[in-house]
C-alpha positions in Angstrom: -2.1 82.0 265.9 0.6 79.7 267.9 -2.1 78.4 269.4 -4.2 77.2 266.9 -1.2 75.7 265.0 -0.7 73.6 268.3 -4.3 72.4 268.4 -4.1 71.7 264.7 -1.1 69.9 265.2 -2.1 67.7 267.7 -5.3 67.0 266.0 -3.3 65.5 263.2 -2.2 62.3 265.8 -6.2 60.8 265.7 -7.2 61.9 262.5 -3.2 60.1 260.8 -3.7 57.2 262.9 -7.5 56.6 261.9 -6.8 56.9 258.1 -3.7 54.6 258.3 -6.3 52.0 260.8 -8.8 52.1 258.3 -7.1 51.6 255.2 -4.7 49.1 256.2 -7.4 46.6 257.4 -9.4 47.0 254.3 -6.5 46.5 252.2 -5.4 43.9 254.1 -8.7 42.0 254.6 -9.3 42.6 250.9 -9.0 39.1 248.3 -6.3 38.7 246.4 -3.3 39.5 248.8 0.7 39.3 248.0 0.4 36.0 248.7 -2.4 34.8 246.6 -0.1 37.1 243.6 3.0 35.0 244.6 1.3 31.1 244.8 -0.7 32.0 241.4 2.8 33.3 239.7 4.6 30.3 240.4 2.0 27.9 239.9 1.6 29.3 236.7 6.0 28.6 235.8 5.7 25.2 237.2 2.4 24.4 234.9 4.6 26.1 232.2 7.6 24.2 233.5 5.5 20.8 233.2 4.2 21.3 230.0 7.8 21.4 228.3 8.8 18.7 229.7 6.5 16.8 228.7 6.7 18.2 225.1 10.0 17.3 225.0 9.4 13.6 226.1 6.6 13.0 223.9 6.8 15.4 221.4 3.5 15.9 221.1 1.9 18.9 219.0 0.5 22.2 219.9 -2.7 20.6 221.1 -1.3 18.3 223.1 0.4 21.3 224.6 -2.8 23.4 225.3 -4.3 20.7 227.0 -1.4 20.0 229.6 -1.1 23.5 230.1 -4.9 23.5 230.9 -4.6 20.6 233.5 -1.6 22.0 235.5 -3.2 25.6 235.5 -6.7 24.5 236.8 -5.3 24.5 240.3 -1.8 25.5 241.5 -2.7 23.0 245.3 -3.5 20.1 242.9 -1.0 17.9 241.3 2.3 19.4 240.4 1.4 22.4 242.7 2.2 23.9 245.5 2.4 21.8 248.8 1.2 23.4 252.2 4.9 23.7 253.6 5.9 25.6 250.6 2.6 27.7 251.5 3.5 28.5 254.5 7.2 29.7 253.6 5.7 32.5 251.1 3.4 33.0 254.2 6.4 33.6 256.1 8.8 35.4 253.5 6.1 38.3 253.1 5.5 38.6 256.8 2.2 37.1 257.0 2.4 34.3 259.1 1.8 36.7 262.3 -1.8 37.8 263.0 -2.9 41.4 261.1 -2.9 43.5 264.2 0.8 42.6 265.5 1.4 43.3 261.3 -0.1 46.5 261.9 1.5 47.9 265.2 4.8 46.4 263.7 4.1 48.7 260.5 3.6 51.3 262.4 6.4 51.3 264.8 8.9 51.1 261.3 6.9 54.4 259.2 6.9 56.7 262.3 11.0 56.2 261.6 10.2 56.8 257.9 11.7 53.2 257.1 9.0 51.8 254.4 10.6 48.5 254.0 11.2 46.8 250.9 9.2 46.3 248.1 7.9 42.4 247.7 8.8 42.0 244.1 11.0 44.4 242.6 14.0 43.8 245.2 14.3 47.7 246.0 13.7 49.5 249.5 10.3 51.2 248.7 12.0 54.4 249.3 14.7 53.7 246.8 12.0 53.2 244.3 10.2 56.3 245.0 12.7 58.7 244.6 14.3 56.9 241.5 10.3 57.6 240.1 10.1 61.0 241.5 11.9 63.4 239.0 9.4 62.4 236.2 6.4 63.2 238.7 8.0 66.6 240.0 9.2 67.5 236.1 5.2 67.0 235.1 3.5 68.4 238.2 5.5 71.6 238.6 5.9 72.6 235.5 2.1 72.2 234.5 1.2 74.1 237.8 3.5 77.1 236.9 2.3 77.3 232.6 -1.4 76.9 234.5 -0.9 80.0 237.2 1.4 81.9 235.0 -1.4 81.9 232.3 -4.7 82.1 234.4 -4.5 84.1 236.6 -3.6 86.8 235.0 -5.8 85.9 231.7 -8.7 85.9 234.9 -7.8 89.4 235.9 -7.6 90.4 232.2 -11.3 89.4 231.4 -12.3 90.8 235.1 -10.9 93.7 233.7 -12.6 93.7 230.2 -16.0 91.7 231.4 -18.2 91.4 228.3 -15.8 92.8 225.9 -14.9 90.2 222.5 -11.6 89.4 224.2 -13.9 88.3 227.3 -16.2 86.2 225.1 -13.4 84.1 222.7 -10.6 83.4 225.5 -13.7 82.1 227.3 -14.7 79.7 224.2 -11.4 78.7 224.0 -10.5 78.1 227.9 -14.2 75.9 227.7 -13.2 73.9 224.8 -9.7 73.0 225.9 -11.4 71.8 229.2 -13.6 69.4 227.0 -10.3 68.0 225.5 -9.4 64.6 226.9 -6.0 64.7 228.4 -5.3 61.2 226.9 -6.8 62.2 223.4 -4.9 65.1 222.6 -1.8 63.1 224.2 -2.0 60.8 221.3 -2.6 63.6 218.7 0.5 65.2 219.6 2.1 62.0 219.4 1.1 61.5 215.5 1.7 65.2 214.5 4.8 65.8 216.4 6.6 62.6 217.7 6.6 60.6 214.6 3.3 59.2 214.2 2.2 60.0 210.7 3.7 63.3 210.0 6.5 65.1 212.2 9.6 63.8 214.3 10.6 66.8 215.9 9.6 65.6 219.6 10.9 62.2 221.4 8.6 59.6 222.6 10.3 58.1 225.5 12.4 58.8 228.6 12.9 62.4 230.6 16.4 62.4 229.1 18.9 61.1 226.1 20.8 58.3 226.2 23.7 60.7 226.1 22.6 63.2 228.6 25.6 63.3 230.9 28.0 63.8 227.9 25.8 67.4 227.5 26.9 70.6 228.1 24.5 72.4 230.6 22.7 74.4 228.2 22.8 71.1 225.9 21.3 69.2 229.1 18.6 72.1 229.9 17.6 71.9 226.0 17.3 68.0 225.7 15.2 67.9 229.2 12.7 70.4 227.9 12.8 68.9 224.3 11.5 65.8 225.8 9.0 67.6 228.3 7.4 69.8 226.0 4.6 67.1 224.9 4.0 65.3 228.1 3.5 69.3 230.2 1.4 70.4 226.9 -0.7 66.8 227.2 -1.0 67.7 230.8 -2.0 71.3 231.3 -4.4 71.3 227.8 -7.8 71.2 230.6 -6.1 72.4 233.4 -6.8 76.5 232.6 -10.7 76.7 232.7 -11.3 76.5 236.6 -8.6 79.0 237.8 -9.1 81.4 234.9 -13.2 81.4 236.0 -12.2 81.8 239.6 -10.0 84.6 239.1 -12.3 86.5 237.1 -14.9 85.9 239.2 -13.2 86.9 242.5 -11.6 90.2 240.7 -15.2 91.1 239.7 -16.8 90.8 242.4 -14.2 92.5 244.8 -14.2 95.4 241.8 -17.9 96.2 242.8 -17.1 96.2 246.3 -18.0 99.9 248.0 -14.0 100.4 248.9 -13.3 100.2 245.3 -15.8 103.2 244.2 -14.3 105.3 247.2 -11.4 104.7 246.3 -11.7 105.9 242.8 -13.4 108.8 244.2 -10.0 109.7 246.2 -9.0 110.3 242.4 -6.9 106.8 242.4 -5.6 105.5 239.4 -6.8 101.7 238.1 -3.7 100.2 238.3 -3.6 101.4 241.5 -6.9 100.1 243.0 -6.3 96.9 240.9 -3.1 95.6 242.5 -3.1 97.4 245.6 -6.3 96.9 247.0 -8.6 94.4 244.9 -5.5 92.1 243.9 -4.8 91.0 247.7 -8.4 90.4 248.8 -9.4 88.4 245.2 -6.7 86.3 245.6 -7.2 85.2 249.0 -8.9 81.6 247.8 -6.6 81.2 244.6 -3.2 81.5 247.3 -4.3 80.0 250.2 -5.7 76.9 247.9 -1.5 76.8 246.7 -0.2 74.1 249.2 -3.0 71.5 248.5 -2.1 72.1 244.5 1.6 71.5 245.9 0.2 67.5 246.9 -0.6 67.1 243.0 2.8 68.4 242.1 4.2 65.2 243.7 0.8 62.6 244.1 -1.1 63.6 241.1 1.0 62.1 238.3 -1.0 61.1 235.5 -0.7 57.3 235.1 -1.9 57.8 231.2 0.4 60.6 230.2 3.3 58.6 231.3 2.2 55.3 229.7 1.8 57.3 226.2 4.9 59.2 226.4 6.9 56.0 228.0 7.6 58.1 231.3 8.3 55.8 234.6 6.9 58.6 236.8 5.2 57.7 240.5 2.0 57.4 238.5 2.7 54.6 236.9 4.8 52.8 239.7 1.4 53.0 242.1 -0.5 51.9 239.4 1.8 48.8 238.9 1.9 47.9 242.8 -1.5 48.1 243.5 -2.2 45.4 241.0 0.2 43.1 242.1 -0.5 44.0 246.0 2.9 45.5 246.9 2.0 46.2 250.3 4.6 48.2 251.2 4.5 50.5 248.2 0.8 50.9 248.9 1.2 51.3 252.2 4.0 53.9 252.4 2.6 55.9 249.5 -0.5 56.6 251.8 1.3 57.2 254.9 3.4 60.0 253.1 0.1 61.1 251.6 -1.8 61.8 254.0 0.8 63.2 256.6 1.4 65.6 253.8 -2.0 66.4 253.3 -2.7 67.3 257.2 0.2 69.1 257.5 -0.6 71.3 254.3 -4.7 71.9 255.4 -3.2 73.2 258.6 -0.4 75.9 256.3 -3.5 76.5 253.7 -5.3 78.2 257.2 -1.9 79.8 258.3 -2.0 81.7 254.7 -5.7 82.3 255.2 -4.8 84.3 258.2 -1.7 85.8 256.8 -3.0 87.3 253.9 -6.2 88.3 255.5 -5.7 89.1 259.2 -9.3 89.7 259.2 -9.6 85.7 259.5 -9.0 84.6 263.0 -9.2 80.6 263.3 -7.9 80.8 266.5 -11.1 82.7 268.3 -13.4 80.3 266.9 
């Protein structure tokens, strides 16, 4: 196993380099980069300023103001726009005065030291921005993951044991119906019903905690935290039970019908002993080994729409905003961390396969 892990770790290097390089050059060569974004913003401000000055001087009507605004905004390099020297200074400020290859190697050298630099438009370090938004994403992802596993796995086992019964039938109907409900639509419904929309005002609609959270007792802080997280978590998990539940059921059904279970019953073992000492370990192989991949969703799988509806500043909203702004340091740092964690967790997933089932030996292959 040690030799296999070492080979996989060494394989990370070329794989990681290829992923980062391809994405870097594609994004860098795409139009509408941060320099264009900044120039457009500055040009818009300049046009607005000129319009206001002319209005103040002439006392013109609203229609004249619209004409002036249209003329000034028609091109930022025209009259009243930015000069070539100003554009060159902006490019130097953002580091785009260097060749693209030099920018790539400099970024890679810094990222290997986990130096992600500063955001181009937010005046903060990338690491600081991610740390600020991480509590929201962890709260949504972690509790959603725990709730889904805590309900789906026992429910799937129960459905396998009672396969074909009324319980199996109506629970299948419920979880499939829940999976058909869009998360954003259910979130809006929760807001209307329970967050002061049209009926009840039981839950808050903004933030992770209340404004007076620091002054609350320990129990008060815990209560306040879950008070804020109840509706977002419900909206996140509503459609997440069907896949894991049915996977668990089918895996257990497949194991229950195997010959070793029949032999164990013939030896007089109880159903619980057969189920939890023999069937459980074999059936849970795919579920447990897939847990590392599910952890990625805890940190990077934030729901943008859920965060917007419930006014939560999480990673999902941050990544969307920085992508629209072409904030390259945040985009590339996210890609770097996500790729590195993903590659490592893939190795961890294979190791868990071998630990859970010693019959699996990737090293011999």
